[in-house]
C-alpha positions as CSV (number, residue, x, y, z in Angstrom):
1,M,-51.2,-9.8,1.1
2,H,-52.7,-10.0,-2.3
3,G,-51.3,-12.1,-5.2
4,S,-48.3,-14.6,-5.1
5,P,-45.4,-14.0,-2.4
6,D,-42.9,-13.8,-5.6
7,G,-45.2,-10.8,-6.9
8,W,-45.4,-9.3,-3.4
9,V,-41.6,-9.1,-3.0
10,R,-41.0,-7.8,-6.7
11,R,-44.0,-4.8,-5.9
12,H,-42.9,-4.2,-2.0
13,L,-39.5,-5.6,-1.0
14,L,-37.5,-5.1,-4.0
15,P,-38.1,-1.1,-4.3
16,A,-37.3,-0.9,-0.4
17,A,-33.9,-2.5,-0.7
18,L,-30.7,-1.1,0.2
19,V,-28.5,0.7,-2.9
20,V,-24.7,1.0,-2.2
21,P,-23.6,4.5,-2.8
22,A,-21.3,3.3,-5.3
23,V,-22.3,6.1,-8.0
24,A,-19.8,8.7,-6.9
25,G,-16.9,6.6,-5.4
26,I,-17.7,3.8,-3.1
27,A,-17.0,4.7,0.7
28,S,-15.3,7.9,-0.5
29,T,-13.1,9.8,2.1
30,A,-15.6,13.0,1.7
31,H,-19.1,11.2,1.8
32,A,-20.7,14.0,0.1
33,Q,-20.0,13.0,-3.3
34,D,-22.3,10.0,-2.8
35,I,-25.5,9.4,-5.0
36,E,-27.7,7.1,-2.8
37,P,-31.7,7.0,-3.6
38,R,-34.0,5.2,-1.2
39,A,-31.6,5.5,1.4
40,Y,-34.8,6.2,3.9
41,S,-37.1,3.4,2.2
42,N,-39.0,1.0,4.2
43,A,-38.4,-2.8,4.5
44,P,-39.3,-5.8,6.7
45,V,-37.7,-5.7,9.9
46,G,-35.1,-8.7,10.4
47,V,-34.2,-8.5,6.6
48,N,-30.6,-8.8,5.8
49,F,-28.7,-7.5,2.5
50,V,-25.2,-8.3,1.5
51,I,-24.0,-6.4,-1.7
52,A,-20.7,-7.2,-3.9
53,G,-19.8,-4.9,-6.8
54,G,-17.6,-2.7,-8.1
55,V,-17.0,0.9,-9.8
56,V,-14.3,2.0,-12.0
57,T,-13.7,6.1,-12.2
58,R,-12.0,8.1,-14.6
59,G,-10.8,11.7,-14.3
60,G,-10.1,13.7,-11.0
61,L,-9.8,12.5,-7.4
62,S,-12.8,10.6,-6.7
63,F,-12.1,10.2,-3.0
64,D,-10.6,13.2,-1.6
65,S,-11.0,16.3,-3.2
66,S,-9.0,18.4,-0.7
67,V,-5.8,16.8,-1.4
68,P,-3.5,20.0,-2.6
69,I,-3.1,18.6,-6.4
70,T,-4.2,19.8,-9.5
71,N,-4.4,18.4,-13.2
72,A,-5.3,15.0,-11.6
73,N,-5.8,12.1,-14.5
74,L,-6.3,9.2,-11.8
75,H,-8.3,5.8,-12.9
76,T,-9.7,3.8,-9.9
77,S,-11.2,0.3,-9.9
78,S,-12.8,-0.6,-6.7
79,A,-14.2,-3.8,-5.2
80,V,-17.0,-3.5,-2.5
81,L,-18.7,-5.6,-0.1
82,A,-21.4,-4.2,2.0
83,Y,-23.8,-5.5,4.5
84,A,-27.2,-4.1,6.0
85,R,-29.9,-5.4,8.0
86,V,-33.4,-3.7,9.1
87,L,-33.8,-3.0,12.6
88,D,-36.8,-2.1,14.8
89,L,-36.0,1.1,16.7
90,H,-38.6,1.6,19.3
91,G,-41.3,1.0,16.7
92,K,-39.7,2.8,13.9
93,S,-37.8,1.4,11.2
94,G,-34.0,1.7,11.0
95,K,-31.0,0.3,9.4
96,F,-27.6,-0.7,10.1
97,D,-25.0,-0.8,7.2
98,V,-21.5,-1.3,6.7
99,I,-19.4,-0.9,3.7
100,V,-15.8,-1.8,2.9
101,P,-14.1,-0.8,-0.4
102,Y,-10.7,-2.3,-2.0
103,T,-9.4,0.1,-4.4
104,R,-6.6,-0.2,-7.3
105,L,-5.3,3.5,-8.1
106,V,-3.1,4.6,-10.7
107,G,-2.7,7.8,-12.7
108,T,-0.7,11.2,-12.6
109,A,-1.1,14.7,-11.0
110,D,0.6,18.1,-10.4
111,Y,1.7,18.9,-6.8
112,Q,3.0,22.4,-6.3
113,G,3.7,22.8,-10.2
114,Q,5.8,19.2,-10.1
115,P,4.3,16.3,-11.6
116,V,3.6,12.9,-9.6
117,E,2.9,9.5,-10.5
118,R,0.9,6.9,-8.1
119,A,-0.2,3.3,-8.5
120,V,-1.5,1.9,-5.3
121,T,-3.5,-1.0,-3.9
122,G,-5.7,-1.3,-0.7
123,F,-8.3,-1.0,1.3
124,G,-10.2,2.2,1.3
125,R,-11.8,3.4,4.7
126,P,-14.8,1.6,5.8
127,A,-18.4,3.5,6.4
128,F,-20.4,2.3,9.3
129,R,-24.3,4.0,9.1
130,L,-27.3,3.9,11.5
131,S,-30.5,5.5,10.0
132,I,-34.1,5.6,11.3
133,N,-37.3,6.6,9.8
134,L,-38.7,9.2,12.1
135,H,-41.9,9.5,10.2
136,G,-44.1,7.4,7.7
137,A,-42.4,4.1,7.6
138,P,-43.1,2.1,11.1
139,A,-41.0,-0.9,11.8
140,L,-43.4,-3.5,10.5
141,R,-43.0,-7.5,10.2
142,L,-43.3,-9.5,6.9
143,Q,-46.9,-10.4,7.7
144,E,-47.9,-6.5,8.2
145,F,-45.5,-5.2,5.5
146,G,-47.7,-6.1,2.6
147,A,-50.8,-3.9,3.7
148,W,-48.1,-0.9,4.2
149,K,-47.9,2.0,1.4
150,Q,-45.5,4.7,1.5
151,D,-46.6,8.4,1.7
152,L,-44.2,10.7,3.0
153,I,-41.3,9.5,4.8
154,V,-39.0,11.5,7.0
155,G,-35.5,10.0,8.2
156,A,-32.2,10.7,9.7
157,S,-28.8,8.9,9.7
158,L,-25.3,9.1,11.1
159,Q,-22.4,7.9,9.2
160,V,-18.9,7.2,10.9
161,S,-15.8,6.4,8.9
162,P,-12.8,5.7,11.0
163,P,-9.0,6.2,9.6
164,W,-8.2,2.6,8.5
165,G,-7.3,1.6,5.2
166,Q,-4.4,2.5,3.1
167,Y,-2.2,5.4,3.9
168,D,1.2,6.0,3.1
169,A,2.7,10.0,5.0
170,D,5.2,9.9,2.4
171,R,3.0,9.9,-0.6
172,I,0.8,12.9,-1.5
173,V,-2.0,10.7,-3.0
174,N,-3.5,7.8,-0.9
175,I,-6.7,6.0,-0.8
176,G,-7.1,6.5,2.9
177,S,-6.9,9.7,4.6
178,N,-6.0,8.9,8.0
179,R,-8.6,10.9,9.9
180,W,-12.2,10.2,11.0
181,S,-15.2,11.6,9.7
182,F,-18.7,12.0,11.0
183,K,-21.9,12.7,8.7
184,P,-25.2,13.3,10.1
185,E,-28.2,13.5,7.6
186,I,-31.9,14.0,7.1
187,G,-34.0,12.8,4.3
188,I,-37.6,13.0,2.8
189,S,-39.1,11.0,0.6
190,K,-42.4,11.3,-1.1
191,A,-44.3,8.6,-3.3
192,I,-47.0,9.8,-5.9
193,G,-48.2,6.8,-7.5
194,P,-45.3,5.0,-9.4
195,W,-43.0,8.1,-8.9
196,T,-40.9,8.9,-5.6
197,L,-39.4,12.1,-4.8
198,E,-36.6,12.7,-2.6
199,V,-34.0,15.0,-1.2
200,Q,-31.2,14.4,1.3
201,A,-29.2,17.2,3.2
202,A,-25.9,16.3,5.2
203,A,-22.7,17.8,6.8
204,V,-19.5,15.9,7.0
205,F,-17.1,16.8,9.8
206,F,-13.5,15.4,10.0
207,T,-10.8,15.4,12.5
208,D,-7.4,16.5,11.7
209,N,-4.8,14.7,9.9
210,K,-1.6,14.9,12.3
211,D,0.7,12.8,9.8
212,F,0.0,14.5,6.4
213,Y,2.7,14.6,3.8
214,G,5.9,16.0,4.7
215,G,5.2,15.7,8.8
216,N,2.2,18.1,8.5
217,T,-1.1,18.8,10.0
218,R,-3.8,19.0,7.6
219,S,-7.5,20.2,9.0
220,Q,-10.8,20.5,6.7
221,R,-13.8,22.8,7.4
222,P,-17.1,20.8,7.4
223,L,-18.4,19.7,3.6
224,Y,-22.2,20.2,2.9
225,S,-24.4,18.6,0.4
226,L,-27.4,18.6,-0.8
227,Q,-28.9,15.6,-3.2
228,G,-32.3,15.0,-5.0
229,H,-33.8,11.7,-6.6
230,V,-36.7,11.4,-9.1
231,I,-37.5,7.5,-8.8
232,H,-40.0,5.5,-11.2
233,G,-41.0,2.0,-10.0
234,F,-42.4,-0.4,-12.5
235,R,-44.9,-3.2,-12.0
236,S,-42.2,-5.9,-12.6
237,G,-39.8,-4.5,-9.6
238,T,-37.6,-2.9,-11.9
239,W,-36.9,1.0,-10.8
240,I,-34.6,3.7,-12.2
241,S,-33.7,6.8,-10.5
242,F,-32.4,10.2,-11.9
243,D,-30.0,11.8,-9.3
244,G,-28.1,14.8,-8.6
245,T,-25.9,16.0,-5.9
246,Y,-24.2,19.5,-4.8
247,F,-21.4,19.8,-2.2
248,A,-20.0,22.7,-1.0
249,G,-17.4,24.0,1.5
250,G,-14.6,21.6,3.0
251,R,-11.8,24.2,2.6
252,S,-8.7,22.9,4.4
253,T,-5.7,24.2,6.1
254,I,-1.9,22.7,6.5
255,N,-0.3,24.0,9.5
256,D,-2.8,26.4,9.8
257,A,-2.2,28.0,6.4
258,L,-5.6,28.2,4.7
259,S,-5.6,26.4,1.3
260,N,-7.3,27.4,-1.9
261,D,-9.6,24.3,-2.0
262,L,-13.1,25.4,-1.6
263,Q,-15.6,23.1,-2.8
264,Q,-18.7,23.9,-5.1
265,N,-19.3,20.7,-7.2
266,W,-22.3,19.3,-9.0
267,R,-22.7,15.8,-10.0
268,V,-25.5,13.7,-12.0
269,G,-26.3,10.3,-11.9
270,A,-28.9,7.5,-12.7
271,I,-29.5,4.1,-11.2
272,L,-31.5,1.2,-12.7
273,A,-32.3,-2.0,-10.3
274,V,-33.7,-5.0,-11.9
275,P,-34.8,-8.0,-10.1
276,V,-33.1,-11.3,-10.8
277,N,-35.6,-13.4,-8.6
278,R,-37.2,-13.3,-5.2
279,L,-34.2,-12.9,-3.3
280,N,-31.9,-11.4,-5.5
281,S,-31.3,-8.3,-7.6
282,I,-28.6,-6.5,-9.8
283,K,-28.0,-2.6,-10.1
284,F,-26.4,-0.4,-12.5
285,S,-25.1,2.8,-11.7
286,A,-23.4,5.7,-13.8
287,S,-22.5,9.3,-12.6
288,S,-20.6,12.5,-14.3
289,G,-19.1,15.6,-12.6
290,V,-21.0,18.9,-14.3
291,S,-19.1,21.4,-12.4
292,A,-16.0,20.9,-10.0
293,R,-14.1,24.0,-8.6
294,T,-11.6,21.9,-7.0
295,G,-11.0,19.8,-10.1
296,N,-12.2,16.4,-8.8
297,N,-14.4,16.3,-11.9
298,F,-14.7,12.4,-12.4
299,D,-17.0,9.7,-14.4
300,A,-17.9,6.8,-12.4
301,I,-19.6,3.5,-13.8
302,G,-20.8,0.5,-11.1
303,V,-22.4,-2.8,-11.3
304,A,-23.4,-4.3,-7.9
305,W,-25.4,-8.0,-6.9
306,Q,-27.8,-7.8,-4.2
307,Y,-28.9,-10.7,-2.1
308,R,-31.3,-10.6,0.8
309,W,-32.3,-13.1,3.4
310,G,-34.2,-13.3,7.0
311,G,-37.1,-11.8,8.4
312,G,-39.3,-14.6,7.0
313,L,-38.4,-14.3,3.7
């Protein structure tokens, strides 16, 4: 290990830290709108992360773009609490994380040509994820981690969201969506000097909501996403990421009647992460919809505080 312990942590541990997917709506029900750089980076086994933050969105529907509304002008303010732990999965590094959002939603929209208003506060659906780095990021203890240098990492993950959180079957707009979702994903991360290039591909599968508005059953086809990141790390431990994501599919049916809500949407964003000290960092995020076929074109701004401990730190 070269240099001071504080310098080592700034150079190695901070860039590997977990980033809450808070750019595109915390714990969104679609889970394809998330913009999350460094999802498959490495960190010492046994290190824990706790994250507290918030995101505000303005514009279209930021959490379930398949809800059949138009002309949405909705504002959300979300607080989030998240936890993650780095694991040794048979010699490969992995991570378990959970995200729990609490949201205030207000605004107006049109449903079948009629205006509706909504003001509601409650928990959103939590998200539980297990990820593993299949290549290029072995499970390492703190004493070993200083000699490791990233080249090419290939990872995979599975995120599960249960049908928890605020939901009222008598209202068309809710924070939760009364269904399960499952998101398998694969990611590639390549380090080139101070730069890191990343690509992630995922699909989200949904169970039926059998208690949709008006006593109906709503189903949704899989939603596919592709996101990319260009990340630059600085010697101070600060890093910045420029991000983009495209998601498509997700067409829904209500009582087997196919809806005209095919998604073909683009978003762009950026994240700035700054170390505060050896164990704390702060992240600022912003994103915006570039093109949204389904009308969920919204802007988001977020900030998150991260604290880490364990693993010999």
